[in-house]
SESEMI-725073 format. One record per atom (N, C-alpha, C, CB): x, y negated, z negated; residue in one letter. Coordinates in steps of 0.001 Angstrom, whole numbers, padded with zeros to 6 digits, always signed. Atoms other than C-alpha are relative to their C-alpha. Glycine has a CB too. Layout:
XYZa;...
***
This chain:
+000005+000808-001208x;-023139-054840-006087x;+001333+000128+000744x;-000283-001469-000344x;-001327-000134-000613x;-019422-054368-005492x;+000047+001157+000992x;+001065+000201-001080x;-000064-001159-000893x;-019891-050888-003959x;-000786-000238+001284x;-000530+001244-000710x;+000749+000325-001214x;-022484-052235-001531x;+000819-000899+000923x;-001330-000682-000357x;-000750+000966-000802x;-020164-054994-000375x;+001243+000608+000639x;+000399-001178-000855x;-001212-000565-000586x;-017158-052752+000285x;-000276+000662+001344x;+000623+001007-000952x;+000372-000598-001281x;-019052-051091+003164x;-000546-001027+000984x;-001027+001090-000217x;+000503+001069-000865x;-020168-054434+004609x;+001141-000490+000885x;-000600-001178-000841x;-001080+000327-000934x;-018006-054893+007710x;-000577-000686+001233x;+000788+001276+000406x;+000675+000659-001120x;-019669-057495+009938x;+000890-000217+001226x;-000536-001318-000453x;-000871+000269-001145x;-016632-058202+012125x;+000151+001253+000859x;+001384-000494-000475x;-000152-001228-000784x;-016006-054596+013140x;-001331+000439+000590x;+000585+001122-000866x;+001317-000349-000535x;-019756-054013+013538x;-000337-000873+001214x;-001084-000158-001091x;+000266+000906-001118x;-020055-057072+015793x;+000870+000340+001206x;+000236-001451-000422x;-000894-000384-001104x;-017027-056061+017851x;-000427+001324+000630x;+001451+000105-000500x;+000441-001298-000504x;-018218-052459+018144x;-001293-000117+000792x;-000185+000977-001151x;+001266+000212-000701x;-021722-053528+019106x;+000202-000729+001320x;-000964-000782-000879x;-000304+000723-001243x;-020334-055967+021661x;+000634+000894+001050x;+000922-001167-000287x;-000627-000930-000938x;-018164-053277+023215x;-000997+001011+000553x;+001148+000728-000675x;+001036-000926-000475x;-021105-050862+023391x;-000896-000705+001011x;-000844+000546-001187x;+000830+000776-000927x;-023229-053564+025023x;+000703-000267+001315x;-000401-001312-000632x;-000786+000252-001211x;-020470-054452+027477x;+000129+001268+000839x;+001397-000536-000366x;-000168-001266-000722x;-019849-050807+028377x;-001303+000447+000652x;+000506+001089-000947x;+001271-000449-000574x;-023527-049999+028880x;-000461-000945+001106x;-001078+000100-001092x;+000331+000949-001061x;-024052-053183+030899x;+000819+000231+001257x;+000207-001413-000486x;-000861-000296-001149x;-021079-052420+033127x;-000393+001316+000670x;+001466+000057-000437x;+000422-001291-000553x;-022274-048836+033552x;-001234-000192+000883x;-000299+001017-001139x;+001212+000278-000782x;-025657-050110+034749x;+000332-000798+001258x;-001026-000767-000851x;-000347+000829-001157x;-024156-052771+037015x;+000810+000755+001054x;+000778-001213-000456x;-000898-000676-000928x;-021495-050543+038556x;-000552+001306+000558x;+001295+000268-000677x;+000501-001302-000426x;-023437-047270+038768x;-001495+000026+000268x;+000327+001019-001030x;+001444+000043-000208x;-027067-048327+038800x;-000763+000982-000875x;-000311+000273+001436x;+000628-000969+000882x;-027835-045901+035977x;+000135-000431-001456x;+000614+001385+000204x;+000023+000288+001429x;-028669-046149+032285x;+001018+000893-000709x;-001426+000211-000589x;-000999-000758+000765x;-025955-045052+029846x;-000657+000705-001182x;+001131-000933-000496x;+000663-000790+001034x;-028272-042726+027926x;+000696+001346-000127x;-001504+000189+000322x;-000789-001208+000202x;-026347-039843+026424x;-000801+001259+000329x;+000501+000062-001435x;+000779-001215-000263x;-029205-037322+026630x;-000133+000262+001494x;-001387-000110-000634x;+000088-000178-001454x;-029604-037925+030364x;+001318+000424+000607x;-000467-001278+000657x;-001331-000335-000516x;-025873-037739+030994x;+000361+001438-000353x;+001063-000969-000560x;-000307-001370+000416x;-025403-034550+028963x;-000975+000983+000650x;-000056+000128-001542x;+000985-000868-000642x;-028637-033071+030330x;+000357+000272+001452x;-001386-000620-000085x;-000431-000175-001377x;-027315-033631+033848x;+001213+000904+000123x;+000302-001331+000614x;-001136-000933+000015x;-024175-031708+032897x;-000458+001432-000273x;+001030-000430-001057x;+000452-001334+000384x;-026036-028805+031315x;-000907+000633+001055x;-000730-000067-001328x;+000906-000508-001036x;-028636-028479+034074x;+000073-000932+001210x;-001475+000110-000537x;-000170+000942-001116x;-027289-030296+037138x;-001004+000255+001131x;+001427+000091+000549x;+000890-000102-001152x;-029658-031025+040003x;+000821+000414+001217x;-000744-001348+000259x;-000695-000450-001206x;-028781-029478+043338x;+000467-001226+000785x;-000925+000909+000881x;-000566+001111-000759x;-026473-031821+045236x;+000331-001237-000821x;-000937-000379+001069x;-000315+001140+000871x;-025855-034078+042211x;+001462-000392+000199x;-000280+000341-001502x;-001360+000485-000263x;-022808-036214+043065x;+000607-000705-001204x;-000003-000940+001188x;-000475+000728+001179x;-022413-037581+039555x;+000594+000914-001062x;-001132-000793-000601x;-000509-000928+001015x;-021054-034497+037791x;+001340-000443-000578x;+000140+001388+000592x;-001315+000446+000481x;-017491-035837+037592x;-000168-001235-000885x;+000953-000310+001195x;+000263+001211+000786x;-018781-039188+036338x;-000594+000360-001361x;-000952-000945+000764x;+000619-000433+001255x;-020950-037488+033706x;+001028+000656-000918x;-001156+000976+000281x;-001031-000676+000782x;-018064-035293+032565x;+000993-001012-000568x;+000735+001042+000862x;-000928+001038+000463x;-015731-038308+032339x;-000619-000806-001143x;+000388-000939+001165x;+000696+000754+001035x;-018341-040171+030264x;+000019+000770-001320x;-001450-000298+000430x;+000049-000825+001211x;-018754-037293+027784x;+001400+000210-000576x;-000656+001358+000302x;-001380-000155+000489x;-015000-036669+027577x;+000496-001285-000655x;+000941+000397+001155x;-000371+001282+000602x;-014520-040373+026871x;-000582-000171-001391x;-000453-001139+000883x;+000620+000066+001332x;-016946-040100+023947x;+000756+000839-001017x;-001451+000464+000069x;-000745-000889+000893x;-014808-037312+022508x;+001446-000462-000156x;-000037+001442+000527x;-001427+000349+000013x;-011286-038430+023454x;+000254-001379-000613x;+000560+000041+001418x;-000190+001359+000520x;-011740-042116+022557x;+000217-000051-001502x;-001183-000846+000351x;-000202+000013+001456x;-012242-041634+018803x;+001220+000811-000442x;-001235+000537-000693x;-001172-000811+000366x;-009611-038886+018667x;+001297-000780+000253x;+000013+001330+000801x;-001178+000807-000307x;-007073-041183+020340x;+000159-001127-001017x;-000097-000576+001422x;-000048+001075+000994x;-007971-044007+017938x;+000520+000521-001337x;-001395-000627-000181x;-000443-000558+001285x;-007513-041775+014895x;+001441+000490+000060x;-000914+001148-000421x;-001379-000475-000148x;-004260-040353+016278x;+000980-001167+000046x;+000139+000854+001268x;-000906+001126-000203x;-002752-043716+017195x;-000027-001054-001082x;-000305-000638+001275x;+000102+000991+001073x;-003795-045659+014093x;-000169+000711-001340x;-001184-000974+000256x;+000230-000585+001327x;-004364-045144+010384x;-001488+000162-000288x;+000646-000867-001083x;+001454-000118+000180x;-008142-045110+010909x;-000372+001469-000149x;-000768-000639+001198x;+000473-001354+000232x;-009846-042001+009550x;-001470+000095+000362x;+000229+000420-001462x;+001416-000230-000299x;-013205-040452+010418x;-000849-000563-001140x;-000290+001523+000209x;+000851+000612+001006x;-015989-042301+008621x;-001058+000950-000531x;-000658-001218+000564x;+000964-000987+000481x;-018256-039282+008317x;+000492+001393+000360x;-001411-000256+000597x;-000390-001385-000208x;-017705-035581+008042x;-001259+000846-000147x;+001125+000448-001012x;+001175-000864+000046x;-020378-032996+008799x;+000284+001156-000943x;-000377+000519+001419x;-000192-001062+000985x;-020723-030650+005845x;-001186+000955-000037x;+000223-000598-001380x;+001191-000856-000017x;-024068-029046+006700x;+000347+001385+000537x;-001119-000638+000854x;-000216-001355-000521x;-024245-025293+007322x;-000330+000069+001499x;-000861+001022-000783x;+000188-000132-001450x;-024141-024170+010968x;-001466+000150+000415x;+000780+001188+000503x;+001412-000092-000407x;-027840-023130+011092x;-000732-001349-000049x;-000723+000996-000892x;+000618+001323+000105x;-028848-026624+009964x;+000452-000879+001167x;+000359-000668-001356x;-000524+000785-001126x;-026610-028217+012611x;-000675+000437+001302x;+001546+000159+000111x;+000654-000512-001211x;-028094-025960+015312x;-001462-000442+000047x;+000093+001543+000059x;+001397+000430+000055x;-031662-026704+014184x;-000119-001494+000286x;-000611+000328-001372x;+000030+001446-000232x;-030919-030435+014129x;+000247-000316+001473x;+001048-000709-000877x;-000271+000211-001420x;-029441-030281+017623x;-001180+000357+000872x;+001195+000800+000423x;+001181-000395-000765x;-032464-028416+018946x;-001139-001006-000170x;-000465+001393-000429x;+001032+001012+000230x;-034833-030918+017323x;+000301-001298+000750x;-000133-000283-001496x;-000377+001198-000762x;-032897-033807+018862x;-000260+000218+001482x;+001486-000357-000236x;+000249-000309-001410x;-033055-032096+022251x;-001469-000049+000353x;+000548+001357+000339x;+001450+000033-000226x;-036814-031602+021982x;-000505-001444-000070x;-000742+000887-001043x;+000429+001395+000152x;-037263-035170+020765x;+000374-000881+001176x;+000587-000576-001247x;-000403+000818-001146x;-035279-036686+023614x;-000769+000380+001255x;+001497+000139+000249x;+000823-000417-001134x;-037296-034627+026084x;-001394-000614-000108x;-000094+001542+000069x;+001336+000564+000207x;-040627-035709+024585x;+000029-001520+000153x;-000542+000385-001393x;-000103+001458-000025x;-039454-039319+024223x;+000599-000570+001267x;+000804-000452-001147x;-000586+000438-001282x;-037982-039486+027748x;+001295-000777-000194x;-000997-000862+000767x;-001290+000641+000218x;-034582-040465+026403x;+000406+000011-001448x;-000030-001408+000499x;-000573-000035+001346x;-032386-040891+023373x;+000181-001417-000541x;+001351+000747+000006x;-000183+001304+000646x;-031438-043680+021010x;+000886-000926+000826x;+000602+000182-001387x;-000870+000869-000799x;-028669-044933+023291x;-000723-000503+001248x;+001284+000748+000400x;+000721+000422-001203x;-030864-044983+026389x;-001086-001008-000308x;-000605+001195+000694x;+001092+000902+000361x;-033853-046598+024706x;+000490-001181-000839x;-001077+000764-000761x;-000379+001028+000967x;-032214-048500+021848x;+000974-001030+000522x;+000583+000637-001187x;-000989+000946-000515x;-029338-050059+023728x;-000412-000515+001384x;+001394+000663+000069x;+000269+000393-001385x;-030198-050043+027411x;-001444-000446+000213x;+000317+001150+000932x;+001405+000335-000204x;-033994-050092+027250x;-000402-001313-000649x;-000864+001099-000531x;+000347+001252+000689x;-034333-052845+024663x;+000619-001219+000679x;+000453+000058-001456x;-000648+001137-000660x;-031859-055034+026533x;-000703-000369+001310x;+001474+000319+000271x;+000776+000279-001213x;-034146-054740+029593x;-001445-000359-000347x;+000029+001214+000949x;+001328+000357+000505x;-037198-055652+027443x;-001058+001042+000359x;-000414-001355+000545x;+000923-001090-000300x;-038817-052251+028022x;-000906+000255-001199x;+000771+001284+000379x;+000957-000261+001071x;-041999-051837+025954x;+000079+001467-000429x;-001437-000357+000454x;-000132-001423+000311x;-041633-048039+026189x;+001215+000242-000897x;+000119+000828+001298x;-001201-000153+000818x;-038109-048332+024757x;-000182-000589-001385x;+001185-000652+000679x;+000278+000576+001311x;-039328-050573+021945x;-000784+000994-000850x;-000779-001325+000138x;+000802-000992+000726x;-041955-047993+020949x;+000867+001204-000369x;-001222+000452+000850x;-000863-001154+000267x;-039419-045161+021247x;+000998-000316-001109x;+000745+000424+001277x;-001000+000370+001003x;-036787-047015+019183x;-000639-000149-001380x;+000703-001309+000402x;+000705+000093+001283x;-039296-047865+016461x;-000344+001392-000525x;-001282-000847+000146x;+000299-001382+000406x;-040331-044190+016419x;+001241+000695-000541x;-000570+000798+001184x;-001258-000593+000472x;-036679-043076+016090x;+000337-000507-001394x;+001155-000318+000975x;-000388+000605+001268x;-036060-045491+013260x;-000919+000461-001134x;-000023-001529+000114x;+000948-000433+001034x;-039237-044600+011335x;+000239+001462-000355x;-001460-000204+000474x;-000274-001421+000266x;-038507-040871+011727x;+001281+000152-000823x;+000122+000790+001331x;-001248-000044+000765x;-034964-041472+010432x;-000198-000438-001438x;+001047-000872+000656x;+000279+000476+001353x;-036182-043478+007447x;-000749+001075-000801x;-000822-001313+000046x;+000787-001021+000684x;-038743-040778+006584x;+000838+001244-000307x;-001213+000382+000847x;-000863-001156+000217x;-036158-038009+006978x;+000911-000227-001207x;+000839+000289+001257x;-000860+000316+001152x;-033792-039733+004536x;-000817-000038-001276x;+000722-001348+000206x;+000850+000059+001190x;-036638-040420+002123x;-000326+001400-000509x;-001295-000764+000304x;+000396-001351+000409x;-037754-036790+002115x;+001202+000825-000448x;-000720+000711+001147x;-001125-000891+000304x;-034359-035033+002193x;+000898-000494-001130x;+000827+000192+001228x;-000933+000513+001017x;-032384-037334-000088x;-000675-000430-001295x;+000762-001163+000557x;+000631+000568+001193x;-034934-038791-002466x;-001111+000879-000551x;-000550-001367+000311x;+001115-000820+000489x;-037971-036510-002645x;+000445+001442-000269x;-001157-000013+001018x;-000484-001371+000188x;-036136-033163-002270x;+001248+000044-000869x;+000289+000647+001348x;-001154+000063+000884x;-033152-034342-004320x;+001322+000380+000635x;-000233+000867-001151x;-001267-000307-000676x;-030456-033745-001681x;+001010-001112-000195x;-000230+000233+001490x;-001075+000988+000171x;-027123-035565-001679x;+000065-000949+001152x;+001333+000681-000163x;
***
């Protein structure tokens, strides 16, 4: 039971969740757009003709990268997870996520954070689908196939 409790960090989780909620709410209020990562990155990779939000999209993505790096550089906080999968697995996973966000009309941040807060039924169904797929993936890869 001790090992389960050492990873229980309700204060930092509550603060982090509050900051994500505040940021996504401000993004919607100030820009009139949902802070869904797949839409923002998709707009960078395949910008629409005359899109005036390219700088905003780039700043958003750079903030996702620079923010954690600055935190780890300026404090004693270390990365909580390290990707150890082989490159082909990472590429396949990225492609599957891309296909999934296209089929699902958005990603976990767009549906799970922004959509649920707007009481979107479509986002509820999408978020439940994401979660069930994640649970099944862990069950199969870690418990049934014997992975670490």
